Structure formats: structure tokens, C-alpha cells
C-alpha positions as CSV (number, residue, x, y, z in Angstrom):
1,M,17.4,102.1,58.2
2,E,16.6,98.6,59.5
3,K,16.8,95.6,57.2
4,F,14.6,92.5,57.5
5,V,14.9,89.1,55.7
6,S,12.5,86.2,55.5
7,W,13.1,82.8,54.0
8,N,11.3,79.5,53.9
9,V,14.4,77.3,54.0
10,N,12.6,73.9,53.5
11,G,14.8,72.4,56.3
12,I,17.4,74.3,58.3
13,R,19.7,71.4,58.5
14,A,19.6,70.8,54.8
15,I,20.2,74.4,53.9
16,L,23.1,74.7,56.3
17,R,25.0,72.2,54.1
18,K,24.6,74.7,51.2
19,D,25.4,78.4,51.3
20,F,23.0,79.6,54.0
21,M,25.6,81.0,56.3
22,A,27.4,83.0,53.5
23,F,24.0,84.4,52.5
24,F,23.1,85.2,56.2
25,D,26.4,87.0,56.8
26,R,26.2,88.9,53.5
27,E,22.6,90.2,54.1
28,D,23.5,91.4,57.6
29,A,19.8,91.7,58.5
30,D,18.7,93.4,61.7
31,V,16.0,90.7,62.0
32,F,15.9,87.4,60.0
33,G,12.7,85.3,60.0
34,V,12.8,81.6,59.0
35,Q,10.1,79.2,58.1
36,E,9.8,75.4,57.7
37,T,12.9,74.7,59.8
38,K,11.9,71.0,60.2
39,C,13.9,70.5,63.3
40,Q,13.4,69.8,67.0
41,E,15.1,71.6,69.9
42,G,18.7,70.4,70.2
43,Q,18.9,69.0,66.6
44,V,20.8,72.0,65.2
45,E,23.2,74.5,66.7
46,L,23.6,77.7,64.8
47,D,26.7,79.9,65.5
48,L,25.3,83.4,64.9
49,P,27.6,85.8,66.7
50,G,25.7,89.0,67.6
51,Y,22.3,87.5,67.1
52,H,19.6,86.3,69.5
53,Q,17.7,83.2,68.5
54,A,14.1,82.4,69.1
55,W,12.6,79.1,67.8
56,S,9.1,77.7,67.6
57,Y,9.2,73.9,67.1
58,A,6.5,71.5,65.8
59,E,5.7,68.5,67.9
60,K,6.0,66.3,64.9
61,K,9.7,65.6,64.0
62,G,11.0,67.0,60.7
63,Y,8.0,69.2,60.2
64,S,7.0,72.8,59.9
65,G,8.6,75.2,62.5
66,T,9.6,78.9,62.5
67,A,12.4,81.0,64.0
68,V,13.6,84.6,64.4
69,F,17.2,85.7,64.6
70,S,17.7,89.3,65.7
71,K,20.6,91.6,66.6
72,K,18.5,93.0,69.5
73,E,17.2,90.8,72.2
74,P,13.4,90.5,72.1
75,L,11.5,92.0,75.0
76,Q,9.3,88.8,74.8
77,V,8.7,85.9,72.5
78,V,5.2,84.5,71.8
79,R,5.0,81.0,70.3
80,K,1.5,79.9,71.4
81,V,-1.5,81.7,70.0
82,G,-4.4,79.4,71.1
83,L,-4.9,77.5,67.9
84,P,-3.8,73.8,67.6
85,V,-2.5,74.0,64.0
86,A,-0.3,76.9,65.0
87,D,0.8,75.8,68.5
88,E,1.3,72.1,67.7
89,E,3.1,72.7,64.4
90,G,5.3,75.6,65.5
91,R,3.8,78.0,62.9
92,V,4.2,81.3,64.8
93,C,7.3,82.9,66.3
94,A,6.4,86.5,67.4
95,C,9.1,88.7,68.9
96,E,8.4,92.1,70.6
97,F,11.0,94.8,70.1
98,E,11.0,98.4,71.4
99,G,9.3,99.9,68.3
100,Y,7.4,97.0,66.7
101,W,6.3,93.3,66.8
102,F,8.1,91.0,64.3
103,V,6.2,87.9,63.5
104,S,7.5,85.0,61.5
105,V,4.7,82.6,60.3
106,Y,4.3,79.5,58.2
107,S,0.7,79.2,57.0
108,P,-0.7,75.7,56.6
109,N,-1.0,74.3,53.0
110,S,-4.5,73.4,52.0
111,Q,-3.1,70.3,50.3
112,D,-4.3,68.3,47.4
113,R,-8.1,68.1,46.9
114,L,-8.2,70.9,49.5
115,Q,-8.2,68.4,52.4
116,R,-6.9,71.0,54.8
117,L,-8.8,74.0,53.6
118,P,-11.1,74.2,56.6
119,I,-8.1,74.2,58.9
120,R,-6.5,76.8,56.7
121,E,-9.5,79.1,56.9
122,E,-9.5,78.7,60.7
123,W,-5.8,79.6,60.7
124,D,-6.4,82.7,58.5
125,A,-9.2,84.0,60.8
126,H,-7.2,83.4,63.9
127,L,-4.0,84.9,62.5
128,T,-5.9,88.1,61.6
129,R,-7.3,88.4,65.1
130,F,-3.9,87.7,66.7
131,L,-2.1,90.3,64.5
132,D,-4.9,92.9,65.2
133,G,-4.4,92.3,68.9
134,L,-0.6,92.9,68.6
135,A,-1.2,96.0,66.5
136,K,-3.2,97.6,69.3
137,D,0.1,97.8,71.3
138,K,2.6,98.7,68.6
139,P,3.1,98.3,64.8
140,V,3.5,94.8,63.4
141,I,6.0,93.5,60.8
142,L,4.7,90.1,59.5
143,C,6.9,87.9,57.4
144,G,6.7,84.4,56.1
145,D,5.3,81.8,53.8
146,L,1.6,82.6,53.7
147,N,1.0,79.8,51.2
148,V,-1.3,81.9,49.0
149,A,-0.8,83.9,45.8
150,H,-2.9,86.9,46.4
151,K,-3.6,88.2,42.9
152,P,-3.3,86.8,39.3
153,I,-0.1,88.8,38.9
154,D,1.4,86.8,41.7
155,I,1.2,83.4,39.9
156,D,2.5,82.2,36.6
157,D,-0.7,80.6,35.2
158,P,-3.7,81.9,37.1
159,E,-6.3,80.3,34.9
160,K,-4.7,76.8,35.2
161,N,-4.2,77.1,38.9
162,A,-7.6,78.7,39.8
163,G,-9.1,76.7,42.7
164,H,-6.0,74.8,43.5
165,A,-4.4,75.0,47.0
166,G,-2.8,78.3,47.4
167,F,-5.0,80.0,44.8
168,T,-8.6,79.4,46.0
169,D,-11.0,82.2,46.3
170,A,-11.3,81.5,50.1
171,E,-7.5,81.8,50.7
172,R,-7.2,84.9,48.5
173,D,-10.2,86.5,50.2
174,D,-8.7,85.8,53.6
175,L,-5.5,87.6,52.7
176,T,-7.6,90.5,51.4
177,R,-9.4,90.6,54.8
178,L,-6.0,90.6,56.6
179,L,-4.8,93.5,54.5
180,D,-8.0,95.4,54.9
181,S,-7.7,95.0,58.7
182,G,-4.7,97.4,58.6
183,F,-1.8,95.9,56.8
184,V,0.2,96.6,53.6
185,D,1.8,94.1,51.2
186,T,5.2,95.9,51.0
187,F,6.3,94.3,47.7
188,R,3.1,95.3,45.9
189,Y,3.1,98.7,47.6
190,L,6.4,99.5,45.9
191,H,6.0,97.3,42.8
192,P,2.3,97.4,42.0
193,T,2.5,96.2,38.4
194,E,5.8,94.2,38.4
195,A,4.9,90.8,37.0
196,D,6.8,87.5,36.8
197,V,8.3,87.9,40.3
198,Y,7.8,84.8,42.4
199,T,9.1,83.2,45.5
200,W,8.3,79.5,45.1
201,W,8.8,77.0,42.3
202,S,7.9,73.3,42.3
203,Y,10.8,70.9,42.5
204,R,8.8,68.2,40.7
205,E,8.2,70.3,37.6
206,R,11.6,71.9,37.6
207,A,9.6,75.1,37.4
208,R,12.4,77.4,38.4
209,R,14.0,76.9,35.0
210,T,11.0,78.4,33.2
211,N,10.0,80.7,36.1
212,A,6.7,79.0,36.5
213,G,6.3,80.2,40.1
214,W,4.1,81.6,42.8
215,R,4.6,84.5,45.1
216,L,3.8,82.9,48.4
217,D,6.3,84.7,50.7
218,Y,5.5,88.2,52.0
219,F,6.4,91.1,54.3
220,L,3.3,92.8,55.5
221,V,3.5,95.8,57.8
222,S,0.9,97.8,59.8
223,D,-0.5,100.8,58.0
224,A,1.4,102.9,60.6
225,L,4.7,101.7,58.9
226,K,3.5,102.2,55.3
227,D,5.3,105.5,54.8
228,K,8.5,104.0,56.3
229,V,8.9,101.3,53.6
230,A,12.1,102.1,51.8
231,A,12.7,98.9,49.8
232,A,11.1,95.4,49.3
233,S,12.4,92.7,47.1
234,C,12.3,89.0,46.2
235,L,15.8,87.6,45.9
236,T,14.9,85.2,43.0
237,Q,18.5,84.3,42.2
238,V,19.3,82.9,45.7
239,M,19.2,79.1,45.6
240,G,19.1,76.5,48.3
241,S,15.4,76.0,48.8
242,D,12.3,75.7,46.7
243,H,11.5,79.2,48.0
244,C,13.7,82.3,47.6
245,P,14.3,84.9,50.4
246,V,12.3,88.2,50.5
247,T,13.6,91.4,52.1
248,L,12.3,94.6,53.6
249,T,14.0,97.9,54.5
250,L,12.3,100.3,56.8
251,D,13.4,103.9,57.5
252,L,12.1,104.0,61.0
253,S,13.2,107.6,61.4
254,A,10.9,108.8,58.6
255,P,7.7,110.5,59.5
256,G,4.8,108.0,59.7
257,R,1.1,107.8,60.2
258,S,0.0,108.7,63.7
């Protein structure tokens, strides 16, 4: 079994002042993906014995950023994918391992009044092409904050939020296209009808108290890994960020699709 964890930490330096290290040690993940690190190179030093660290930094200080911490050293790390919003904002950190690609991503938010929706749609199309390219070589494990609630079951009030950033038809359709290209939403694969499970809650509305949330954080895997998915969960009780961590366990020894 191999265990994977992903967390939008909403600032790595801030969460280090909380219980991040205790959580990290307790989870003992084989690979840990992080999003929204909000730091530049040299601004934080993590003491993670037994782990290799790969970081993708945004050019803008205190903004965006992704990382991957892994027990095995990656064969290679890809941070640039040929799209300005990804490359300038550190939104992709892709690590190749012997049996798979592990990709930590932080999708752009379409923002109020959907100001960034065109950029977001360009990102979605480019990400799908990038992942499809990786998948031609070996299976892909994608984790991260995709900034979209895919189905009505993935959001607290779908009627109220219809058309808002993160729940537009365009964003939802783009995620459908990504899945249709050969990926599986692991949480929904194992929990197809489980409602009221979210990964993000607004700080402004104190939404976590009433569980008025959105499921924005995912583990997607190539279809070739579908039959190896042993567990997938949203750790809704873990505090420290406006997002909660999500986890995936794969039985890589199990028979899979050829």
C-alpha cells in the first residue's frame, strides 16, 4: 500500500505555527502534495527527515505555489508547463517516480464577477493536455485544489451558488472533460452518494461551523490505477487552513487495467 496526502495549506509559514508537523508525522504519507504555499525560495526551511522536497514558487511574493514531499527521490521534477498562469504562479509541481507521475496543482480561481474565467478555461484545457501527455508514459496521480465543485452533491447550496466562481457550467464541464480523458475522481469512485463532505469553507462566513462548504480538493488517478484505489477520504476535522487535507491509498500490487 502507498499513502498519499494533499492539502491546500493557505500559507506554509502560517500553518507551520499551528499543528502541521504533528499532522505530517502522524500521516506518514509516501507522497505529500501541498498547494498555496505562499512563499519564495529560502523563506522557509522544512525539516522533513526521510523526505525529498520539490517546490514550485510563484514570481509574486506571498502568492500561490505548490510543493511535493516524497520518501523516494523523484526521477525528475517538472515545474514549467508552457502556460504563463501556471509557470509564473507556481501552480504545477509534477514529480516522476518509477511507477507513476505525481502532480500537485493549484488551479486559478475565476474570482468575483468571473474576471479570471477566460484564464481559468485556458488553464483547464492546458492542464488536460499536459496530464494526457504524462499519462502516455505512465499512470498519473493528480492532487490539489482544483477550485471547482464538480457536481451539486459537492457543494452545500448548489442553487444559490450556481454561476459563481468555482461552480460555473464552464468550470464543471472542464473537469468532466478531464475525467473523460481517462481519469477517476477517487473520492466519488468509492463514495458515489456520500453528501455533506467538503474540503473548503469560507472564513468570512464562518462556514465551517455549519458545514456550508465546497469540495474543491481532489485526488484524480489515471484509469489504469482505478482498480488499485483502496481508500480515499476528506479529513474534515483537521484544522489549520480554510481547506482540509484529502488522502488516497493505492494498492499498487493489486491487478490493474492493462
